[in-house]
py3Dmol code that shows the C-alpha trace and the ligand (Angstrom):
import py3Dmol

protein = """\
ATOM      1  CA  UNK A   1     116.426  91.545  86.172  1.00  0.00           C
ATOM      2  CA  UNK A   2     113.103  93.342  86.761  1.00  0.00           C
ATOM      3  CA  UNK A   3     109.875  91.459  86.232  1.00  0.00           C
ATOM      4  CA  UNK A   4     108.140  93.114  83.249  1.00  0.00           C
ATOM      5  CA  UNK A   5     104.609  92.854  81.894  1.00  0.00           C
ATOM      6  CA  UNK A   6     103.672  92.672  78.198  1.00  0.00           C
ATOM      7  CA  UNK A   7     104.227  96.442  77.835  1.00  0.00           C
ATOM      8  CA  UNK A   8     107.611  96.278  79.621  1.00  0.00           C
ATOM      9  CA  UNK A   9     106.210  97.815  82.797  1.00  0.00           C
ATOM     10  CA  UNK A  10     107.917  96.638  86.000  1.00  0.00           C
ATOM     11  CA  UNK A  11     106.049  95.450  89.099  1.00  0.00           C
ATOM     12  CA  UNK A  12     107.153  97.911  91.770  1.00  0.00           C
ATOM     13  CA  UNK A  13     104.253  99.321  93.722  1.00  0.00           C
ATOM     14  CA  UNK A  14     101.615  97.471  95.745  1.00  0.00           C
ATOM     15  CA  UNK A  15      98.541  99.127  97.279  1.00  0.00           C
ATOM     16  CA  UNK A  16      97.004  97.058 100.027  1.00  0.00           C
ATOM     17  CA  UNK A  17      93.419  97.677 101.089  1.00  0.00           C
ATOM     18  CA  UNK A  18      93.522  96.711 104.767  1.00  0.00           C
ATOM     19  CA  UNK A  19      89.750  97.024 105.175  1.00  0.00           C
ATOM     20  CA  UNK A  20      86.809  97.693 102.882  1.00  0.00           C
ATOM     21  CA  UNK A  21      84.985  99.598 105.625  1.00  0.00           C
ATOM     22  CA  UNK A  22      84.881 103.366 105.724  1.00  0.00           C
ATOM     23  CA  UNK A  23      83.652 105.967 108.202  1.00  0.00           C
ATOM     24  CA  UNK A  24      82.747 108.497 105.461  1.00  0.00           C
ATOM     25  CA  UNK A  25      80.258 108.213 102.608  1.00  0.00           C
ATOM     26  CA  UNK A  26      81.902 110.407  99.964  1.00  0.00           C
ATOM     27  CA  UNK A  27      79.435 111.045  97.156  1.00  0.00           C
ATOM     28  CA  UNK A  28      82.013 110.210  94.479  1.00  0.00           C
ATOM     29  CA  UNK A  29      83.119 106.921  96.078  1.00  0.00           C
ATOM     30  CA  UNK A  30      80.571 105.388  98.493  1.00  0.00           C
ATOM     31  CA  UNK A  31      77.380 107.389  98.012  1.00  0.00           C
ATOM     32  CA  UNK A  32      75.016 104.778  99.469  1.00  0.00           C
ATOM     33  CA  UNK A  33      74.247 104.797 103.212  1.00  0.00           C
ATOM     34  CA  UNK A  34      74.711 101.012 103.543  1.00  0.00           C
ATOM     35  CA  UNK A  35      77.077  98.503 101.985  1.00  0.00           C
ATOM     36  CA  UNK A  36      77.664  94.774 102.086  1.00  0.00           C
ATOM     37  CA  UNK A  37      81.063  94.280 103.716  1.00  0.00           C
ATOM     38  CA  UNK A  38      83.517  91.488 103.079  1.00  0.00           C
ATOM     39  CA  UNK A  39      82.978  88.658 105.587  1.00  0.00           C
ATOM     40  CA  UNK A  40      85.395  89.018 108.507  1.00  0.00           C
ATOM     41  CA  UNK A  41      86.816  85.519 108.158  1.00  0.00           C
ATOM     42  CA  UNK A  42      87.796  86.305 104.589  1.00  0.00           C
ATOM     43  CA  UNK A  43      89.974  89.281 105.600  1.00  0.00           C
ATOM     44  CA  UNK A  44      93.707  88.693 105.480  1.00  0.00           C
ATOM     45  CA  UNK A  45      95.396  88.681 108.876  1.00  0.00           C
ATOM     46  CA  UNK A  46      98.497  90.843 109.331  1.00  0.00           C
ATOM     47  CA  UNK A  47     100.642  87.695 109.116  1.00  0.00           C
ATOM     48  CA  UNK A  48      98.995  86.796 105.822  1.00  0.00           C
ATOM     49  CA  UNK A  49      99.491  90.319 104.453  1.00  0.00           C
ATOM     50  CA  UNK A  50     103.158  90.197 105.400  1.00  0.00           C
ATOM     51  CA  UNK A  51     103.560  86.764 103.799  1.00  0.00           C
ATOM     52  CA  UNK A  52     102.071  88.098 100.559  1.00  0.00           C
ATOM     53  CA  UNK A  53     104.216  91.240 100.750  1.00  0.00           C
ATOM     54  CA  UNK A  54     107.296  89.004 101.062  1.00  0.00           C
ATOM     55  CA  UNK A  55     106.241  87.186  97.893  1.00  0.00           C
ATOM     56  CA  UNK A  56     105.711  90.529  96.133  1.00  0.00           C
ATOM     57  CA  UNK A  57     109.034  91.997  97.255  1.00  0.00           C
ATOM     58  CA  UNK A  58     110.752  88.860  95.958  1.00  0.00           C
ATOM     59  CA  UNK A  59     109.265  89.851  92.554  1.00  0.00           C
ATOM     60  CA  UNK A  60     110.472  93.466  92.621  1.00  0.00           C
ATOM     61  CA  UNK A  61     107.908  95.387  94.663  1.00  0.00           C
ATOM     62  CA  UNK A  62     109.667  97.967  96.835  1.00  0.00           C
ATOM     63  CA  UNK A  63     106.839 100.436  97.474  1.00  0.00           C
ATOM     64  CA  UNK A  64     103.811  99.597  99.594  1.00  0.00           C
ATOM     65  CA  UNK A  65     100.817 101.858 100.297  1.00  0.00           C
ATOM     66  CA  UNK A  66      98.137 100.960 102.836  1.00  0.00           C
ATOM     67  CA  UNK A  67      94.680 102.125 101.886  1.00  0.00           C
ATOM     68  CA  UNK A  68      91.052 101.009 101.989  1.00  0.00           C
ATOM     69  CA  UNK A  69      88.175 101.671 102.782  1.00  0.00           C
ATOM     70  CA  UNK A  70      89.570 103.689 105.622  1.00  0.00           C
ATOM     71  CA  UNK A  71      92.800 102.030 106.775  1.00  0.00           C
ATOM     72  CA  UNK A  72      92.727 103.639 110.230  1.00  0.00           C
ATOM     73  CA  UNK A  73      89.584 101.606 110.977  1.00  0.00           C
ATOM     74  CA  UNK A  74      91.665  98.427 110.908  1.00  0.00           C
ATOM     75  CA  UNK A  75      92.408  97.565 114.505  1.00  0.00           C
ATOM     76  CA  UNK A  76      96.071  97.610 115.576  1.00  0.00           C
ATOM     77  CA  UNK A  77      97.269  98.966 112.233  1.00  0.00           C
ATOM     78  CA  UNK A  78     100.607 100.092 113.771  1.00  0.00           C
ATOM     79  CA  UNK A  79     101.385  96.400 114.393  1.00  0.00           C
ATOM     80  CA  UNK A  80     101.191  95.738 110.647  1.00  0.00           C
ATOM     81  CA  UNK A  81     103.180  98.883 109.890  1.00  0.00           C
ATOM     82  CA  UNK A  82     105.938  97.915 112.303  1.00  0.00           C
ATOM     83  CA  UNK A  83     106.205  94.530 110.697  1.00  0.00           C
ATOM     84  CA  UNK A  84     106.293  95.943 107.151  1.00  0.00           C
ATOM     85  CA  UNK A  85     108.707  98.739 108.109  1.00  0.00           C
ATOM     86  CA  UNK A  86     111.205  96.163 109.379  1.00  0.00           C
ATOM     87  CA  UNK A  87     111.415  94.517 105.937  1.00  0.00           C
ATOM     88  CA  UNK A  88     114.522  95.729 104.111  1.00  0.00           C
ATOM     89  CA  UNK A  89     112.904  95.119 100.705  1.00  0.00           C
ATOM     90  CA  UNK A  90     110.432  97.962 101.262  1.00  0.00           C
ATOM     91  CA  UNK A  91     111.962 101.327 100.347  1.00  0.00           C
ATOM     92  CA  UNK A  92     108.752 103.314 100.681  1.00  0.00           C
ATOM     93  CA  UNK A  93     105.891 102.600 103.089  1.00  0.00           C
ATOM     94  CA  UNK A  94     102.941 104.996 102.812  1.00  0.00           C
ATOM     95  CA  UNK A  95      99.335 105.338 103.951  1.00  0.00           C
ATOM     96  CA  UNK A  96      96.297 107.016 102.387  1.00  0.00           C
ATOM     97  CA  UNK A  97      93.643 108.102 104.891  1.00  0.00           C
ATOM     98  CA  UNK A  98      90.617 110.350 105.130  1.00  0.00           C
ATOM     99  CA  UNK A  99      92.189 111.719 108.320  1.00  0.00           C
ATOM    100  CA  UNK A 100      89.137 111.362 110.580  1.00  0.00           C
ATOM    101  CA  UNK A 101      91.019 109.149 113.065  1.00  0.00           C
ATOM    102  CA  UNK A 102      94.479 110.518 112.365  1.00  0.00           C
ATOM    103  CA  UNK A 103      94.738 112.818 115.390  1.00  0.00           C
ATOM    104  CA  UNK A 104      94.506 109.789 117.700  1.00  0.00           C
ATOM    105  CA  UNK A 105      96.862 107.625 115.654  1.00  0.00           C
ATOM    106  CA  UNK A 106      99.512 109.857 114.044  1.00  0.00           C
ATOM    107  CA  UNK A 107     102.164 109.392 116.756  1.00  0.00           C
ATOM    108  CA  UNK A 108     101.686 105.616 116.871  1.00  0.00           C
ATOM    109  CA  UNK A 109     101.930 105.394 113.065  1.00  0.00           C
ATOM    110  CA  UNK A 110     105.136 107.406 113.145  1.00  0.00           C
ATOM    111  CA  UNK A 111     106.589 105.330 115.987  1.00  0.00           C
ATOM    112  CA  UNK A 112     105.727 102.143 114.079  1.00  0.00           C
ATOM    113  CA  UNK A 113     107.931 103.297 111.207  1.00  0.00           C
ATOM    114  CA  UNK A 114     105.453 104.576 108.597  1.00  0.00           C
ATOM    115  CA  UNK A 115     107.346 106.730 106.082  1.00  0.00           C
ATOM    116  CA  UNK A 116     104.675 108.894 104.486  1.00  0.00           C
ATOM    117  CA  UNK A 117     101.013 109.902 104.789  1.00  0.00           C
ATOM    118  CA  UNK A 118      98.545 111.179 102.194  1.00  0.00           C
ATOM    119  CA  UNK A 119      95.329 112.687 103.538  1.00  0.00           C
ATOM    120  CA  UNK A 120      92.257 113.089 101.337  1.00  0.00           C
ATOM    121  CA  UNK A 121      90.828 116.578 101.722  1.00  0.00           C
ATOM    122  CA  UNK A 122      88.168 117.761  99.286  1.00  0.00           C
ATOM    123  CA  UNK A 123      86.935 120.893 101.016  1.00  0.00           C
ATOM    124  CA  UNK A 124      87.745 123.347 103.798  1.00  0.00           C
ATOM    125  CA  UNK A 125      84.082 124.192 104.386  1.00  0.00           C
ATOM    126  CA  UNK A 126      82.373 122.316 107.213  1.00  0.00           C
ATOM    127  CA  UNK A 127      78.866 122.306 105.732  1.00  0.00           C
ATOM    128  CA  UNK A 128      80.178 121.212 102.350  1.00  0.00           C
ATOM    129  CA  UNK A 129      82.203 118.438 103.980  1.00  0.00           C
ATOM    130  CA  UNK A 130      79.014 117.260 105.660  1.00  0.00           C
ATOM    131  CA  UNK A 131      77.076 117.242 102.371  1.00  0.00           C
ATOM    132  CA  UNK A 132      79.904 115.505 100.519  1.00  0.00           C
ATOM    133  CA  UNK A 133      80.609 112.794 103.100  1.00  0.00           C
ATOM    134  CA  UNK A 134      77.387 112.578 105.179  1.00  0.00           C
ATOM    135  CA  UNK A 135      79.551 113.146 108.290  1.00  0.00           C
ATOM    136  CA  UNK A 136      80.391 116.280 110.297  1.00  0.00           C
ATOM    137  CA  UNK A 137      84.069 115.489 110.572  1.00  0.00           C
ATOM    138  CA  UNK A 138      86.009 118.305 108.889  1.00  0.00           C
ATOM    139  CA  UNK A 139      87.426 119.508 112.213  1.00  0.00           C
ATOM    140  CA  UNK A 140      88.662 115.957 112.987  1.00  0.00           C
ATOM    141  CA  UNK A 141      90.356 115.764 109.589  1.00  0.00           C
ATOM    142  CA  UNK A 142      92.081 119.135 110.045  1.00  0.00           C
ATOM    143  CA  UNK A 143      93.153 118.107 113.557  1.00  0.00           C
ATOM    144  CA  UNK A 144      94.486 114.868 112.048  1.00  0.00           C
ATOM    145  CA  UNK A 145      96.533 116.780 109.487  1.00  0.00           C
ATOM    146  CA  UNK A 146      97.975 118.970 112.249  1.00  0.00           C
ATOM    147  CA  UNK A 147      98.769 115.867 114.293  1.00  0.00           C
ATOM    148  CA  UNK A 148     100.551 114.260 111.334  1.00  0.00           C
ATOM    149  CA  UNK A 149     102.722 117.364 110.894  1.00  0.00           C
ATOM    150  CA  UNK A 150     103.300 117.459 114.656  1.00  0.00           C
ATOM    151  CA  UNK A 151     104.311 113.774 114.682  1.00  0.00           C
ATOM    152  CA  UNK A 152     107.035 114.547 112.149  1.00  0.00           C
ATOM    153  CA  UNK A 153     105.523 113.382 108.860  1.00  0.00           C
ATOM    154  CA  UNK A 154     107.320 115.840 106.619  1.00  0.00           C
ATOM    155  CA  UNK A 155     106.415 114.785 103.067  1.00  0.00           C
ATOM    156  CA  UNK A 156     102.679 115.153 103.749  1.00  0.00           C
ATOM    157  CA  UNK A 157     100.414 115.081 100.709  1.00  0.00           C
ATOM    158  CA  UNK A 158      96.796 116.187 100.492  1.00  0.00           C
ATOM    159  CA  UNK A 159      94.591 114.681  97.761  1.00  0.00           C
ATOM    160  CA  UNK A 160      91.550 116.533  96.426  1.00  0.00           C
ATOM    161  CA  UNK A 161      89.046 115.052  93.988  1.00  0.00           C
ATOM    162  CA  UNK A 162      87.926 118.150  92.109  1.00  0.00           C
ATOM    163  CA  UNK A 163      84.270 118.016  91.037  1.00  0.00           C
ATOM    164  CA  UNK A 164      82.534 120.695  89.033  1.00  0.00           C
ATOM    165  CA  UNK A 165      79.838 122.486  90.966  1.00  0.00           C
ATOM    166  CA  UNK A 166      80.864 120.712  94.182  1.00  0.00           C
ATOM    167  CA  UNK A 167      84.308 121.984  95.253  1.00  0.00           C
ATOM    168  CA  UNK A 168      85.956 123.479  92.167  1.00  0.00           C
ATOM    169  CA  UNK A 169      85.602 126.955  93.685  1.00  0.00           C
ATOM    170  CA  UNK A 170      88.153 125.927  96.351  1.00  0.00           C
ATOM    171  CA  UNK A 171      91.189 125.389  94.116  1.00  0.00           C
ATOM    172  CA  UNK A 172      93.024 128.430  95.477  1.00  0.00           C
ATOM    173  CA  UNK A 173      91.861 128.010  99.087  1.00  0.00           C
ATOM    174  CA  UNK A 174      93.098 124.404  99.136  1.00  0.00           C
ATOM    175  CA  UNK A 175      96.440 125.325  97.538  1.00  0.00           C
ATOM    176  CA  UNK A 176      96.936 128.087 100.108  1.00  0.00           C
ATOM    177  CA  UNK A 177      95.994 125.824 102.990  1.00  0.00           C
ATOM    178  CA  UNK A 178      98.407 123.106 101.855  1.00  0.00           C
ATOM    179  CA  UNK A 179     101.329 125.454 101.336  1.00  0.00           C
ATOM    180  CA  UNK A 180     100.600 127.085 104.708  1.00  0.00           C
ATOM    181  CA  UNK A 181     101.193 123.790 106.511  1.00  0.00           C
ATOM    182  CA  UNK A 182     104.100 122.684 104.303  1.00  0.00           C
ATOM    183  CA  UNK A 183     102.116 119.945 102.535  1.00  0.00           C
ATOM    184  CA  UNK A 184     101.797 119.305  98.804  1.00  0.00           C
ATOM    185  CA  UNK A 185      98.317 119.329  97.310  1.00  0.00           C
ATOM    186  CA  UNK A 186      97.379 116.978  94.479  1.00  0.00           C
ATOM    187  CA  UNK A 187      94.224 117.456  92.476  1.00  0.00           C
ATOM    188  CA  UNK A 188      92.659 114.212  91.244  1.00  0.00           C
ATOM    189  CA  UNK A 189      90.381 114.168  88.215  1.00  0.00           C
ATOM    190  CA  UNK A 190      86.989 112.665  89.048  1.00  0.00           C
ATOM    191  CA  UNK A 191      87.128 109.046  87.854  1.00  0.00           C
ATOM    192  CA  UNK A 192      84.337 106.765  86.658  1.00  0.00           C
ATOM    193  CA  UNK A 193      85.457 103.896  88.874  1.00  0.00           C
ATOM    194  CA  UNK A 194      83.229 101.350  90.619  1.00  0.00           C
ATOM    195  CA  UNK A 195      81.315 103.099  93.361  1.00  0.00           C
ATOM    196  CA  UNK A 196      81.258 106.425  91.502  1.00  0.00           C
ATOM    197  CA  UNK A 197      77.672 105.823  90.495  1.00  0.00           C
ATOM    198  CA  UNK A 198      76.944 109.566  90.315  1.00  0.00           C
ATOM    199  CA  UNK A 199      79.810 110.281  87.909  1.00  0.00           C
ATOM    200  CA  UNK A 200      79.056 112.335  84.817  1.00  0.00           C
ATOM    201  CA  UNK A 201      81.469 113.633  82.211  1.00  0.00           C
ATOM    202  CA  UNK A 202      80.273 117.158  82.931  1.00  0.00           C
ATOM    203  CA  UNK A 203      81.402 116.915  86.561  1.00  0.00           C
ATOM    204  CA  UNK A 204      85.036 116.205  85.587  1.00  0.00           C
ATOM    205  CA  UNK A 205      87.386 119.174  85.844  1.00  0.00           C
ATOM    206  CA  UNK A 206      90.167 118.252  83.447  1.00  0.00           C
ATOM    207  CA  UNK A 207      93.856 118.729  84.070  1.00  0.00           C
ATOM    208  CA  UNK A 208      93.896 121.334  81.278  1.00  0.00           C
ATOM    209  CA  UNK A 209      91.139 123.337  82.929  1.00  0.00           C
ATOM    210  CA  UNK A 210      92.765 123.049  86.364  1.00  0.00           C
ATOM    211  CA  UNK A 211      96.030 124.417  84.967  1.00  0.00           C
ATOM    212  CA  UNK A 212      94.267 127.278  83.176  1.00  0.00           C
ATOM    213  CA  UNK A 213      92.360 128.248  86.290  1.00  0.00           C
ATOM    214  CA  UNK A 214      95.438 128.055  88.502  1.00  0.00           C
ATOM    215  CA  UNK A 215      97.479 130.108  85.989  1.00  0.00           C
ATOM    216  CA  UNK A 216      94.711 132.729  85.815  1.00  0.00           C
ATOM    217  CA  UNK A 217      95.092 133.243  89.565  1.00  0.00           C
ATOM    218  CA  UNK A 218      98.819 132.786  90.158  1.00  0.00           C
ATOM    219  CA  UNK A 219     100.513 133.451  86.813  1.00  0.00           C
ATOM    220  CA  UNK A 220     102.772 131.037  84.924  1.00  0.00           C
ATOM    221  CA  UNK A 221     102.551 127.395  86.056  1.00  0.00           C
ATOM    222  CA  UNK A 222     105.755 125.513  85.279  1.00  0.00           C
ATOM    223  CA  UNK A 223     105.816 121.731  84.866  1.00  0.00           C
ATOM    224  CA  UNK A 224     108.468 120.082  87.029  1.00  0.00           C
ATOM    225  CA  UNK A 225     110.482 117.671  84.895  1.00  0.00           C
ATOM    226  CA  UNK A 226     111.200 114.478  86.807  1.00  0.00           C
ATOM    227  CA  UNK A 227     111.647 110.795  86.085  1.00  0.00           C
ATOM    228  CA  UNK A 228     108.922 109.122  88.077  1.00  0.00           C
ATOM    229  CA  UNK A 229     106.196 106.534  87.812  1.00  0.00           C
ATOM    230  CA  UNK A 230     104.148 108.433  90.417  1.00  0.00           C
ATOM    231  CA  UNK A 231     100.598 109.066  89.232  1.00  0.00           C
ATOM    232  CA  UNK A 232     100.827 112.833  89.770  1.00  0.00           C
ATOM    233  CA  UNK A 233     102.536 115.266  87.426  1.00  0.00           C
ATOM    234  CA  UNK A 234     104.008 118.079  89.502  1.00  0.00           C
ATOM    235  CA  UNK A 235     103.989 121.809  88.861  1.00  0.00           C
ATOM    236  CA  UNK A 236     105.609 124.947  90.277  1.00  0.00           C
ATOM    237  CA  UNK A 237     103.897 128.284  90.938  1.00  0.00           C
ATOM    238  CA  UNK A 238     105.700 131.651  90.785  1.00  0.00           C
ATOM    239  CA  UNK A 239     105.644 131.878  94.613  1.00  0.00           C
ATOM    240  CA  UNK A 240     107.518 128.558  94.915  1.00  0.00           C
ATOM    241  CA  UNK A 241     104.468 126.449  95.799  1.00  0.00           C
ATOM    242  CA  UNK A 242     104.429 123.016  94.212  1.00  0.00           C
ATOM    243  CA  UNK A 243     101.349 120.926  93.527  1.00  0.00           C
ATOM    244  CA  UNK A 244     100.358 117.817  91.582  1.00  0.00           C
ATOM    245  CA  UNK A 245      97.628 116.704  89.218  1.00  0.00           C
ATOM    246  CA  UNK A 246      96.499 113.100  88.802  1.00  0.00           C
ATOM    247  CA  UNK A 247      94.816 113.120  85.422  1.00  0.00           C
ATOM    248  CA  UNK A 248      93.551 109.539  85.363  1.00  0.00           C
ATOM    249  CA  UNK A 249      90.427 110.480  83.420  1.00  0.00           C
ATOM    250  CA  UNK A 250      91.526 112.808  80.605  1.00  0.00           C
ATOM    251  CA  UNK A 251      95.260 112.027  80.305  1.00  0.00           C
ATOM    252  CA  UNK A 252      95.818 108.584  81.774  1.00  0.00           C
ATOM    253  CA  UNK A 253      99.263 107.255  82.547  1.00  0.00           C
ATOM    254  CA  UNK A 254      98.825 103.529  81.894  1.00  0.00           C
ATOM    255  CA  UNK A 255     102.128 103.433  79.976  1.00  0.00           C
ATOM    256  CA  UNK A 256     104.120 103.971  83.174  1.00  0.00           C
ATOM    257  CA  UNK A 257     101.803 102.154  85.588  1.00  0.00           C
ATOM    258  CA  UNK A 258     103.807  99.885  87.892  1.00  0.00           C
ATOM    259  CA  UNK A 259     101.006  99.574  90.454  1.00  0.00           C
ATOM    260  CA  UNK A 260      98.797  96.706  91.435  1.00  0.00           C
ATOM    261  CA  UNK A 261      96.312  96.263  94.255  1.00  0.00           C
ATOM    262  CA  UNK A 262      95.543  93.712  96.897  1.00  0.00           C
ATOM    263  CA  UNK A 263      92.030  93.704  98.369  1.00  0.00           C
ATOM    264  CA  UNK A 264      91.512  93.149 102.088  1.00  0.00           C
ATOM    265  CA  UNK A 265      90.503  89.553 101.325  1.00  0.00           C
ATOM    266  CA  UNK A 266      93.522  88.811  99.179  1.00  0.00           C
ATOM    267  CA  UNK A 267      92.355  89.384  95.597  1.00  0.00           C
ATOM    268  CA  UNK A 268      95.185  90.764  93.464  1.00  0.00           C
ATOM    269  CA  UNK A 269      94.042  93.315  90.852  1.00  0.00           C
ATOM    270  CA  UNK A 270      96.337  94.409  88.035  1.00  0.00           C
ATOM    271  CA  UNK A 271      94.423  97.597  87.204  1.00  0.00           C
ATOM    272  CA  UNK A 272      92.071  99.923  89.077  1.00  0.00           C
ATOM    273  CA  UNK A 273      89.487  99.229  86.376  1.00  0.00           C
ATOM    274  CA  UNK A 274      89.964  95.440  86.266  1.00  0.00           C
ATOM    275  CA  UNK A 275      86.724  93.547  86.842  1.00  0.00           C
ATOM    276  CA  UNK A 276      88.442  90.368  88.012  1.00  0.00           C
ATOM    277  CA  UNK A 277      91.621  89.492  89.851  1.00  0.00           C
ATOM    278  CA  UNK A 278      93.598  86.571  91.228  1.00  0.00           C
ATOM    279  CA  UNK A 279      92.697  85.109  94.606  1.00  0.00           C
ATOM    280  CA  UNK A 280      96.019  84.892  96.469  1.00  0.00           C
ATOM    281  CA  UNK A 281      94.403  84.067  99.819  1.00  0.00           C
ATOM    282  CA  UNK A 282      93.412  80.604  98.685  1.00  0.00           C
ATOM    283  CA  UNK A 283      96.916  79.358  97.795  1.00  0.00           C
ATOM    284  CA  UNK A 284      98.306  81.159 100.843  1.00  0.00           C
ATOM    285  CA  UNK A 285      95.855  79.435 103.205  1.00  0.00           C
ATOM    286  CA  UNK A 286      96.485  76.140 101.407  1.00  0.00           C
ATOM    287  CA  UNK A 287     100.127  76.431 102.467  1.00  0.00           C
ATOM    288  CA  UNK A 288     101.863  77.846  99.382  1.00  0.00           C
ATOM    289  CA  UNK A 289     105.439  78.907 100.082  1.00  0.00           C
ATOM    290  CA  UNK A 290     106.878  82.331  99.281  1.00  0.00           C
ATOM    291  CA  UNK A 291     108.604  80.824  96.246  1.00  0.00           C
ATOM    292  CA  UNK A 292     105.363  79.291  94.977  1.00  0.00           C
ATOM    293  CA  UNK A 293     103.449  82.546  95.488  1.00  0.00           C
ATOM    294  CA  UNK A 294     106.305  84.431  93.820  1.00  0.00           C
ATOM    295  CA  UNK A 295     106.122  82.150  90.767  1.00  0.00           C
ATOM    296  CA  UNK A 296     102.358  82.700  90.537  1.00  0.00           C
ATOM    297  CA  UNK A 297     102.843  86.488  90.772  1.00  0.00           C
ATOM    298  CA  UNK A 298     105.572  86.372  88.101  1.00  0.00           C
ATOM    299  CA  UNK A 299     103.447  84.359  85.710  1.00  0.00           C
ATOM    300  CA  UNK A 300     100.464  86.667  86.064  1.00  0.00           C
ATOM    301  CA  UNK A 301     102.423  89.922  85.897  1.00  0.00           C
ATOM    302  CA  UNK A 302     104.337  88.792  82.822  1.00  0.00           C
ATOM    303  CA  UNK A 303     100.984  88.354  81.027  1.00  0.00           C
ATOM    304  CA  UNK A 304      99.589  91.727  82.194  1.00  0.00           C
ATOM    305  CA  UNK A 305      98.322  93.880  79.339  1.00  0.00           C
ATOM    306  CA  UNK A 306      95.864  96.146  81.204  1.00  0.00           C
ATOM    307  CA  UNK A 307      95.451  99.728  80.070  1.00  0.00           C
ATOM    308  CA  UNK A 308      92.141 100.320  81.830  1.00  0.00           C
ATOM    309  CA  UNK A 309      92.124 104.123  81.938  1.00  0.00           C
ATOM    310  CA  UNK A 310      93.380 104.513  78.353  1.00  0.00           C
ATOM    311  CA  UNK A 311      90.789 102.089  77.023  1.00  0.00           C
ATOM    312  CA  UNK A 312      88.075 104.121  78.699  1.00  0.00           C
ATOM    313  CA  UNK A 313      89.114 107.215  76.741  1.00  0.00           C
ATOM    314  CA  UNK A 314      87.492 105.740  73.658  1.00  0.00           C
ATOM    315  CA  UNK A 315      84.304 104.562  75.368  1.00  0.00           C
ATOM    316  CA  UNK A 316      80.975 106.140  76.107  1.00  0.00           C
ATOM    317  CA  UNK A 317      81.739 106.460  79.790  1.00  0.00           C
ATOM    318  CA  UNK A 318      78.208 107.119  80.950  1.00  0.00           C
ATOM    319  CA  UNK A 319      77.409 103.537  79.861  1.00  0.00           C
ATOM    320  CA  UNK A 320      80.555 101.988  81.393  1.00  0.00           C
ATOM    321  CA  UNK A 321      79.514 102.926  84.942  1.00  0.00           C
ATOM    322  CA  UNK A 322      78.752  99.868  87.030  1.00  0.00           C
ATOM    323  CA  UNK A 323      75.070  99.835  88.074  1.00  0.00           C
ATOM    324  CA  UNK A 324      74.353  99.791  91.823  1.00  0.00           C
ATOM    325  CA  UNK A 325      72.681  96.362  91.674  1.00  0.00           C
ATOM    326  CA  UNK A 326      75.860  94.882  90.123  1.00  0.00           C
ATOM    327  CA  UNK A 327      78.023  96.591  92.748  1.00  0.00           C
ATOM    328  CA  UNK A 328      75.785  95.122  95.450  1.00  0.00           C
ATOM    329  CA  UNK A 329      76.311  91.615  94.033  1.00  0.00           C
ATOM    330  CA  UNK A 330      80.098  91.884  93.872  1.00  0.00           C
ATOM    331  CA  UNK A 331      81.788  94.066  96.478  1.00  0.00           C
ATOM    332  CA  UNK A 332      85.106  93.563  94.680  1.00  0.00           C
ATOM    333  CA  UNK A 333      83.954  96.011  92.029  1.00  0.00           C
ATOM    334  CA  UNK A 334      83.720  98.800  94.619  1.00  0.00           C
ATOM    335  CA  UNK A 335      86.522 101.361  94.882  1.00  0.00           C
ATOM    336  CA  UNK A 336      86.513 101.025  98.675  1.00  0.00           C
ATOM    337  CA  UNK A 337      87.111  97.253  98.391  1.00  0.00           C
ATOM    338  CA  UNK A 338      89.852  97.445  95.800  1.00  0.00           C
ATOM    339  CA  UNK A 339      91.662 100.310  97.487  1.00  0.00           C
ATOM    340  CA  UNK A 340      91.856 103.741  95.869  1.00  0.00           C
TER     341      UNK A 340
END
"""
ligand_1 = """\
27
LIG
N 89.724 106.243 102.958
C 91.001 106.642 102.445
C 90.944 108.042 101.882
O 89.874 108.655 101.905
O 91.979 108.528 101.474
C 91.617 105.694 101.437
C 90.712 105.079 100.402
S 90.065 106.206 99.198
C 89.161 105.100 98.160
C 91.523 106.586 98.274
C 91.435 107.752 97.346
O 90.573 107.455 96.278
C 90.919 109.035 97.991
O 91.845 110.082 97.797
C 89.656 109.307 97.230
O 89.428 110.674 97.117
C 89.941 108.649 95.883
N 88.728 108.392 95.120
C 87.656 107.671 95.478
N 86.715 107.689 94.510
C 87.209 108.443 93.496
C 86.725 108.851 92.232
N 85.510 108.515 91.801
N 87.518 109.617 91.454
C 88.747 109.985 91.882
N 89.268 109.630 93.069
C 88.506 108.883 93.866
"""
view = py3Dmol.view(width=600, height=400)
view.addModel(protein, "pdb")
view.setStyle({"model": 0}, {"cartoon": {"style": "trace"}})
view.addModel(ligand_1, "xyz")
view.setStyle({"model": 1}, {"stick": {}})
view.zoomTo()
view.show()
């Protein structure tokens, strides 16, 4: 019997931020040059992450995604992956990365048993990449994508946050690039999450507008009907290309959200927009057993009533943005701490 929350949503998917650190400074996520990082001693060890994953899988989680910050900055990540991949309860083990370090690590990730990789790619223009991220790393990212394909990661996904006036003139170029390498592109609506201190409503390119612009170039865009709790709705172009749209901002999908997040220091968040979570590191380090942690997880999930993105639809979003001074006081409010 699946564990359900107050809106009958099952607990199935866990996103683990393995580090809050990142080697890019994307303007829509970590625009500041410097950040306060979580203290090292507070970070979960791989053994602790696996112990928590065991408690989560005992409650129904069967999909785990490693994210961050930039997960490839976490030393010896393949060791964690190997350990997670050996757990029969995990049907899907995925990683989201900015790709900068992927060329060096793709083979080791594959050998460790990682199932799937998603690479964030917002532009194909080197100077724009530099302006958007503060780093001159586009060629490393593209080499990383090639290495992932070469290492045998077949279901490769590329995620693009589309921002008006920044990269929305690259819709077609990105679609063509993705289909050329056999990957599936997913456009993400720009979200007003913690860290996105430069967000404005005017910068959001809505799902509707994306579809209109893609149809104007390619012709009819057909929705692909599928039963899935994945955040992206998928579409088919006349030439057979498929792509996805994650419309968290204008058409949120809280009703089917089976995801929760674990920060690198063990705080469990029930919603990307949640301002507080449950510290699971403390009971774990105090010696709680898997059964005890599982009971805690069950109790909390069964009370879950979050609909963060839907609630924001009715708000004046420009005033819901978290000010930088508040973000500096509580790193847990940052997107890179909670795991995107
Ligand atoms: N460093 C990794 C990466 O770049 O993929 C993983 C962490 S990153 C926070 C995860 C995803 O969140 C990325 O695809 C990123 O583009 C997305 N993201 C960050 N801030 C966002 C925002 N304001 N709106 C929409 N997506 C955002």
